[in-house]
DSSP file (Angstrom, degrees, kcal/mol; ACC not computed):
  #  RESIDUE AA STRUCTURE BP1 BP2  ACC     N-H-->O    O-->H-N    N-H-->O    O-->H-N    TCO  KAPPA ALPHA  PHI   PSI    X-CA   Y-CA   Z-CA
    1    1 A M              0   0    0      0, 0.0     2,-0.0     0, 0.0     0, 0.0   0.000 360.0 360.0 360.0 124.3   -0.1  -14.6   12.5
    2    2 A P        -     0   0    0      0, 0.0     2,-0.7     0, 0.0    40,-0.0  -0.284 360.0-136.2 -69.1 148.3    0.6  -11.7   10.1
    3    3 A E        -     0   0    0      2,-0.0    40,-3.2    -2,-0.0     2,-0.3  -0.936  21.0-151.1-108.8 119.5    3.3  -12.0    7.4
    4    4 A W  E     +A   42   0A   0     -2,-0.7     2,-0.3    38,-0.2    38,-0.2  -0.723  17.1 178.2 -95.6 136.6    5.4   -8.9    7.3
    5    5 A I  E     -A   41   0A   0     36,-2.9    36,-3.1    -2,-0.3     2,-0.1  -0.931  29.3-107.2-132.8 160.0    7.0   -7.8    4.0
    6    6 A S  E  >  -A   40   0A   0     -2,-0.3     4,-2.4    34,-0.2     5,-0.2  -0.306  33.7-105.4 -82.4 171.2    9.1   -4.7    3.2
    7    7 A V  H  > S+     0   0    0     32,-0.7     4,-2.7     1,-0.2     5,-0.2   0.898 122.1  54.2 -64.6 -38.2    8.0   -1.8    1.1
    8    8 A T  H  > S+     0   0    0      2,-0.2     4,-2.2     1,-0.2    -1,-0.2   0.918 109.6  47.2 -60.1 -44.5   10.3   -3.1   -1.8
    9    9 A E  H  > S+     0   0    0      2,-0.2     4,-2.1     1,-0.2    -1,-0.2   0.874 112.1  49.6 -67.4 -36.9    8.7   -6.5   -1.7
   10   10 A A  H  X S+     0   0    0     -4,-2.4     4,-1.9     2,-0.2     6,-0.4   0.900 110.8  49.6 -70.9 -38.7    5.2   -5.0   -1.6
   11   11 A A  H  X S+     0   0    0     -4,-2.7     4,-2.3     1,-0.2    -2,-0.2   0.923 112.6  47.5 -62.7 -43.3    6.0   -2.9   -4.5
   12   12 A R  H  < S+     0   0    0     -4,-2.2    -2,-0.2    -5,-0.2    -1,-0.2   0.889 114.4  47.0 -61.7 -41.8    7.4   -5.9   -6.5
   13   13 A A  H  < S+     0   0    0     -4,-2.1    -1,-0.2     1,-0.2    -2,-0.2   0.804 122.6  32.1 -76.0 -28.8    4.3   -8.1   -5.6
   14   14 A T  H  < S-     0   0    0     -4,-1.9    -2,-0.2     2,-0.2    -3,-0.2   0.736  96.0-126.2-102.8 -25.3    1.7   -5.5   -6.5
   15   15 A G     <  +     0   0    0     -4,-2.3     2,-0.2     1,-0.4    -3,-0.1   0.440  69.6 123.2  87.8  -1.0    3.2   -3.5   -9.3
   16   16 A Y        -     0   0    0     -6,-0.4    -1,-0.4    -5,-0.2    -2,-0.2  -0.630  68.0 -99.4 -91.6 154.0    2.7   -0.2   -7.5
   17   17 A S     >  -     0   0    0     -2,-0.2     4,-2.1     1,-0.1     5,-0.2  -0.206  23.9-118.0 -69.3 160.6    5.6    2.1   -6.8
   18   18 A R  H  > S+     0   0    0      1,-0.2     4,-2.8     2,-0.2     5,-0.2   0.929 116.4  57.1 -59.2 -41.4    7.4    2.3   -3.4
   19   19 A K  H  > S+     0   0    0      1,-0.2     4,-1.7     2,-0.2    -1,-0.2   0.893 106.4  47.3 -60.4 -41.7    6.3    5.9   -3.2
   20   20 A Q  H  > S+     0   0    0      2,-0.2     4,-2.0     1,-0.2    -1,-0.2   0.907 111.5  50.6 -64.3 -41.5    2.7    5.0   -3.6
   21   21 A I  H  X S+     0   0    0     -4,-2.1     4,-2.2     1,-0.2    -2,-0.2   0.918 108.1  52.5 -59.4 -45.2    3.0    2.3   -1.0
   22   22 A L  H  X S+     0   0    0     -4,-2.8     4,-2.4     2,-0.2    -1,-0.2   0.858 106.5  55.1 -60.1 -33.7    4.5    4.7    1.4
   23   23 A R  H  X S+     0   0    0     -4,-1.7     4,-2.1     2,-0.2    -1,-0.2   0.887 107.5  49.2 -65.9 -37.0    1.5    7.1    0.8
   24   24 A W  H  X>S+     0   0    0     -4,-2.0     5,-1.8     2,-0.2     4,-1.1   0.876 110.0  51.0 -67.7 -37.3   -0.8    4.3    1.8
   25   25 A I  H ><5S+     0   0    0     -4,-2.2     3,-0.7     2,-0.2    -2,-0.2   0.934 111.1  47.0 -59.6 -50.2    1.2    3.7    4.9
   26   26 A A  H 3<5S+     0   0    0     -4,-2.4    -2,-0.2     1,-0.2    -1,-0.2   0.877 113.5  50.4 -63.8 -36.3    1.1    7.5    5.8
   27   27 A A  H 3<5S-     0   0    0     -4,-2.1    -1,-0.2    -5,-0.2    -2,-0.2   0.686 110.4-124.7 -76.8 -19.5   -2.7    7.4    5.1
   28   28 A G  T <<5S+     0   0    0     -4,-1.1    -3,-0.2    -3,-0.7    -2,-0.1   0.597  72.7 127.1  87.4  12.3   -3.2    4.4    7.3
   29   29 A T  S   <S+     0   0    0     -5,-1.8     2,-0.4    -6,-0.2    -4,-0.2   0.603  70.0  46.0 -82.9  -8.7   -4.9    2.3    4.6
   30   30 A V  S    S-     0   0    0     -6,-0.8     2,-0.4    -9,-0.1    -2,-0.1  -0.981  91.6-111.5-127.4 148.6   -2.5   -0.6    5.1
   31   31 A K        +     0   0    0     -2,-0.4    11,-2.5    11,-0.2     2,-0.3  -0.617  53.6 154.8 -77.3 127.6   -1.4   -2.1    8.3
   32   32 A A  E     -B   41   0A   0     -2,-0.4     2,-0.3     9,-0.2     9,-0.2  -0.995  28.3-160.1-152.6 153.4    2.3   -1.3    8.8
   33   33 A K  E     -B   40   0A   0      7,-2.9     7,-3.6    -2,-0.3     2,-0.6  -0.957  18.2-131.9-133.0 156.2    5.0   -0.9   11.5
   34   34 A K  E     -B   39   0A   0     -2,-0.3     2,-0.7     5,-0.2     5,-0.2  -0.916  14.2-166.5-109.8 119.9    8.2    0.8   11.5
   35   35 A I  E >  S-B   38   0A   0      3,-3.0     3,-2.1    -2,-0.6     2,-1.2  -0.925  70.3 -53.5-110.0 111.7   11.3   -1.2   12.9
   36   36 A V  T 3  S-     0   0    0     -2,-0.7    -2,-0.0     1,-0.3     3,-0.0  -0.476 125.4 -20.8  57.0 -89.3   14.1    1.3   13.4
   37   37 A T  T 3  S+     0   0    0     -2,-1.2     2,-0.5     2,-0.0    -1,-0.3   0.264 119.2  92.8-122.9   8.5   14.1    2.8    9.8
   38   38 A V  E <   - B   0  35A   0     -3,-2.1    -3,-3.0   -32,-0.0     2,-0.3  -0.932  64.6-140.5-115.7 118.8   12.4    0.1    7.9
   39   39 A W  E     - B   0  34A   0     -2,-0.5   -32,-0.7    -5,-0.2     2,-0.4  -0.587  16.0-167.4 -71.5 130.6    8.7   -0.1    7.2
   40   40 A Q  E     -AB   6  33A   0     -7,-3.6    -7,-2.9    -2,-0.3     2,-0.4  -0.985   6.6-159.9-120.5 140.1    7.1   -3.6    7.3
   41   41 A I  E     -AB   5  32A   0    -36,-3.1   -36,-2.9    -2,-0.4     2,-0.6  -0.904  24.8-110.9-125.5 142.3    3.7   -4.0    5.9
   42   42 A D  E  >  -A    4   0A   0    -11,-2.5     4,-2.6    -2,-0.4     3,-0.3  -0.624  26.4-144.8 -72.4 116.5    1.1   -6.8    6.6
   43   43 A R  H  > S+     0   0    0    -40,-3.2     4,-2.4    -2,-0.6     5,-0.2   0.877  97.2  47.0 -52.3 -45.0    0.9   -8.8    3.4
   44   44 A A  H  > S+     0   0    0    -41,-0.2     4,-2.1     1,-0.2    -1,-0.2   0.861 111.2  51.5 -71.0 -32.3   -2.8   -9.6    3.7
   45   45 A S  H  > S+     0   0    0     -3,-0.3     4,-2.1     2,-0.2    -2,-0.2   0.918 111.7  48.7 -65.3 -45.0   -3.7   -5.9    4.5
   46   46 A M  H  X S+     0   0    0     -4,-2.6     4,-2.5     2,-0.2    -2,-0.2   0.934 113.3  45.5 -63.6 -44.1   -1.7   -4.8    1.4
   47   47 A L  H  X S+     0   0    0     -4,-2.4     4,-2.4    -5,-0.2    -1,-0.2   0.917 111.9  51.6 -70.2 -37.6   -3.4   -7.3   -0.9
   48   48 A A  H  X S+     0   0    0     -4,-2.1     4,-1.4    -5,-0.2    -1,-0.2   0.870 111.2  47.8 -60.9 -38.4   -6.8   -6.5    0.5
   49   49 A H  H  X S+     0   0    0     -4,-2.1     4,-2.6     2,-0.2     5,-0.2   0.905 109.4  53.5 -69.3 -44.2   -6.2   -2.7   -0.1
   50   50 A V  H  X S+     0   0    0     -4,-2.5     4,-2.5     1,-0.2     5,-0.2   0.911 108.0  50.5 -56.7 -43.5   -4.9   -3.4   -3.7
   51   51 A R  H  X S+     0   0    0     -4,-2.4     4,-1.7     1,-0.2    -1,-0.2   0.897 110.6  50.1 -66.7 -34.3   -8.1   -5.3   -4.6
   52   52 A T  H  X S+     0   0    0     -4,-1.4     4,-2.0     2,-0.2    -2,-0.2   0.919 111.6  46.1 -67.1 -44.3  -10.1   -2.5   -3.3
   53   53 A V  H  X S+     0   0    0     -4,-2.6     4,-1.6     1,-0.2    -2,-0.2   0.901 113.1  51.0 -63.0 -40.9   -8.2    0.2   -5.3
   54   54 A E  H  < S+     0   0    0     -4,-2.5    -1,-0.2    -5,-0.2    -2,-0.2   0.834 105.2  55.8 -74.7 -28.2   -8.4   -2.0   -8.5
   55   55 A K  H  < S+     0   0    0     -4,-1.7    -1,-0.2    -5,-0.2    -2,-0.2   0.925 106.8  52.1 -65.7 -41.4  -12.2   -2.4   -8.0
   56   56 A L  H >< S+     0   0    0     -4,-2.0     3,-2.5     1,-0.2    -2,-0.2   0.901  80.1 157.5 -59.9 -38.2  -12.6    1.5   -8.0
   57   57 A G  G >< S-     0   0    0     -4,-1.6     3,-0.8     1,-0.3    -1,-0.2  -0.269  73.4  -9.2  53.7-132.0  -10.7    1.8  -11.1
   58   58 A S  G >  S+     0   0    0      1,-0.2     3,-0.8    -3,-0.1    -1,-0.3   0.454 119.1  86.3 -78.0  -4.0  -11.5    5.1  -12.8
   59   59 A K  G <   +     0   0    0     -3,-2.5    -1,-0.2     1,-0.2    -2,-0.2   0.437  57.0  99.4 -81.5   3.6  -14.3    5.8  -10.4
   60   60 A R  G <  S-     0   0    0     -3,-0.8    -1,-0.2     1,-0.2    -2,-0.1   0.595  87.5-117.3 -71.0  -8.0  -11.9    7.4   -7.8
   61   61 A G    <   -     0   0    0     -3,-0.8    -1,-0.2     2,-0.0     0, 0.0  -0.330  47.2 -28.1  99.9 176.9  -12.9   11.0   -8.9
   62   62 A P        -     0   0    0      0, 0.0     2,-0.2     0, 0.0     3,-0.1  -0.221  63.9-107.5 -67.3 151.6  -11.3   13.9  -10.4
   63   63 A K    >   -     0   0    0      1,-0.1     3,-1.1     3,-0.0     2,-0.1  -0.541  42.0-101.6 -75.6 146.7   -7.6   14.6  -10.0
   64   64 A R  T 3  S+     0   0    0      1,-0.2    -1,-0.1    -2,-0.2     0, 0.0  -0.396 101.4  23.3 -68.0 143.0   -6.8   17.5   -7.8
   65   65 A G  T 3         0   0    0     -2,-0.1    -1,-0.2     1,-0.1    -2,-0.0   0.540 360.0 360.0  85.8   2.9   -5.8   20.8   -9.5
   66   66 A I    <         0   0    0     -3,-1.1    -2,-0.1     0, 0.0    -1,-0.1   0.427 360.0 360.0-112.5 360.0   -7.6   20.2  -12.7
């Protein structure tokens, strides 16, 4: 059974900003559902994505516009 957490709780747990977490939700890289006006994120999905992002580190490629 998934454990659902808010965007604020996810930001606090991972150290990423709320804005970045909302970008991941929009991109579909984390499992999330919207209840009325509040996003809820599957904790396991969030932690798995954070591990993936941290493994990539500086290998993510050049920044856009540079």
